[in-house]
C-alpha distance (Angstrom), angle and dihedral (degrees) to the residues before:
residue distance angle dihedral
L1 . . .
E2 3.78 . .
C3 3.78 121.2 .
E4 3.79 111.9 -112.2
A5 3.81 91.0 -153.0
P6 3.83 106.1 40.1
W7 3.80 91.3 151.3
R8 3.78 92.3 65.8
E9 3.78 106.7 97.4
G10 3.79 114.8 -145.6
Y11 3.79 93.9 29.7
H12 3.77 130.2 104.4
C13 3.78 132.9 179.7
I14 3.75 131.8 -115.6
R15 3.81 112.4 -178.7
N16 3.79 88.8 -14.8
L17 3.82 92.9 -58.6
C18 3.79 113.4 120.3
R19 3.77 119.0 -140.3
V20 3.78 134.2 170.6
T21 3.79 115.4 -96.4
M22 3.77 115.1 -133.3
N23 3.78 121.3 -133.7
A24 3.79 105.3 -121.0
D25 3.80 119.1 -134.4
Y26 3.79 120.0 -145.0
L27 3.79 133.3 -164.0
I28 3.80 124.4 -152.7
L29 3.81 113.2 -137.0
E30 3.81 124.3 -152.0
D31 3.82 92.3 -98.7
G32 3.82 89.3 57.4
R33 3.79 94.1 -104.1
K34 3.80 115.0 146.3
V35 3.82 111.3 -142.9
R36 3.78 130.0 -179.5
V37 3.80 121.0 -119.3
L38 3.79 118.1 -150.5
F39 3.81 121.5 176.5
N40 3.79 102.4 -169.0
M41 3.81 141.5 134.4
N42 3.81 93.1 -76.0
A43 3.80 91.8 51.9
V44 3.81 91.8 48.4
E45 3.81 91.9 48.9
Q46 3.80 93.5 48.6
F47 3.81 91.9 45.8
T48 3.82 93.7 50.6
R49 3.81 92.1 45.4
E50 3.83 95.0 48.5
S51 3.80 99.1 38.7
G52 3.80 99.9 35.9
M53 3.81 88.2 -133.0
E54 3.75 128.6 118.7
I55 3.79 118.1 -124.2
T56 3.82 89.7 -115.1
D57 3.82 87.5 61.1
L58 3.82 89.2 68.3
T59 3.79 90.6 76.5
Q60 3.81 89.4 55.8
I61 3.82 94.6 54.8
K62 3.78 113.2 101.6
A63 3.80 103.5 -170.8
D64 3.79 111.6 -26.5
V65 3.80 100.3 154.1
A66 3.81 93.3 -175.1
V67 3.81 90.8 59.4
F68 3.81 90.7 45.4
R69 3.82 90.6 51.0
K70 3.81 91.7 48.8
L71 3.81 92.1 50.7
A72 3.82 91.9 46.8
H73 3.81 92.1 48.7
I74 3.80 92.5 49.6
C75 3.82 93.4 46.8
V76 3.81 91.6 49.5
Q77 3.83 91.2 47.8
E78 3.81 88.6 52.8
G79 3.81 92.5 45.6
E80 3.78 93.4 49.5
A81 3.81 90.7 47.9
A82 3.81 89.2 52.5
D83 3.81 88.2 54.4
G84 3.83 90.6 49.7
R85 3.81 95.5 -106.1
K86 3.78 133.7 110.8
L87 3.80 122.5 -131.7
E88 3.80 104.2 -126.7
L89 3.81 94.7 -162.9
D90 3.78 128.7 95.6
E91 3.79 118.0 -136.2
I92 3.83 95.8 -93.7
S93 3.82 94.2 46.9
F94 3.79 89.3 47.5
G95 3.82 90.1 50.8
R96 3.80 90.6 54.2
L97 3.81 89.1 60.1
M98 3.82 94.6 49.5
T99 3.80 109.3 97.0
I100 3.80 124.3 -168.9
P101 3.84 91.2 -98.5
S102 3.82 90.8 50.2
M103 3.81 90.0 49.4
T104 3.79 89.2 53.4
Q105 3.80 90.7 46.3
F106 3.82 90.6 50.0
S107 3.82 90.9 51.8
G108 3.80 89.9 52.7
I109 3.81 92.1 48.8
I110 3.81 92.3 50.9
A111 3.81 91.0 47.8
K112 3.80 90.4 50.1
Q113 3.81 94.9 46.2
S114 3.79 94.5 45.7
A115 3.81 92.7 48.6
G116 3.80 92.8 64.2
V117 3.76 126.5 -160.6
Q118 3.75 114.3 -45.4
K119 3.77 117.7 -143.3
K120 3.79 115.5 -121.3
S121 3.76 115.1 -113.9
S122 3.78 117.4 -118.0
S123 3.81 90.3 -104.1
Q124 3.84 90.6 56.2
R125 3.81 95.3 48.6
R126 3.77 117.4 91.0
R127 3.74 115.0 -131.5
W128 3.80 119.4 -135.2
W129 3.79 90.8 -104.6
M130 3.83 91.5 51.8
R131 3.82 97.8 53.3
K132 3.77 121.3 114.8
K133 3.76 116.1 -111.6
C-alpha cells in the first residue's frame, strides 16, 4: 500500500496508517553487545511490580545500585523485545556487563526518553514563507 503522506519525514505506514517512528536508543555492554533501551509503560509496570516501588520513588533514591540495575535490566528486556529479540541474561549477569560509562549512558537515555518530545514555540517554527528552497 502506498503512503498517503510520503512528504512527512519521520513517518512510515503500516496498513496505510501513518505513525511517527521512534528513534531507538542503544547501550553498549562490556562484551561489545549492543542492546536497545526502552523506558515505556510495560517497563514501568514490571519495575513497580517487581520492586514494590512506585516510579515517583526513583527520584527519592540517592544511590541504590540494586534498584538502578533492576530498572536497567527491565528497560533493556523491553527494548530487546521491541526489536524482536530476547535478552538471554539474568539481572546479575546483565549487571556484570554494565560498566561505569554504560551506567552513565543508560541514565542519559532514560532522561531523554522520559522527557518526551517538546513542542516548538511559535517563534521557533518556520512559516511556509520562511522555508529554505
